[in-house]
N, C-alpha and C positions, 0 to 999 in steps of 0.2 A: 399161511407159517408152510413151508416147502419141507421135504423130507426127512433130510439132511437138519435141519433145524429142527426139528420136530425130534429127530433122534438128541439130540443136544439136548432139549428141554427133560428129556426121562434120566439121561446122565446128570442130571444135575449139573450141567455147563452153562446153565441160563439162570437169568433170574433180573427181575424188574426195579431189583435194589437200585436205579441210580436212574428210572423212566420216572420214578412215581415222585410227585413232589410232596417235599419231607412238611410241608404246611398244610394242617395243623402236626406239629412231631408227636403228638400225645398217639396217634392213631396210626402212624406210618408205617409203623412193625405191621398188623393189623390189614392193614392195606393192601403192603407188597405181600403179605403172606397170601392173600384174596387172590393178588393178581397173580402168582406164581402157581396160586393152584388152579386157576384157571385156564393159564397156560400150558401149564402139564397136562389137563383134562384134555385141551383141543392138541396138544402132541399125542397123545395117548390113540386119539380116535383116527389122528392122521396116520400114525405108523400102524395101526390095527388096518384099518381101511389097506392100505399096499399091502398085507401081509397075507389077506383075506383076498387078496386080486381084485379088489372093486376098481382103484385106481394104478395106474403104473410108474414107477420113478423115471425118470430120465435123466440121463448122467449128468446135466448140470444148466446152469441158467441157460434159457435163451432156445434149446434144445425141444420145445413144443410143452 
């Protein structure tokens, strides 16, 4: 996950809804919520690392 994607997760613009298999359907909502929570947590740490100066944001794909 890069910085821009992380920001999108934190803004609520991303979800794993279309990626998590629906079978078994009874647990699909819970599994999706768990995956979204994990991705949001990862996004938080990526943005936090950037804000703390531990890593640096590069302008676009392929530039480092």
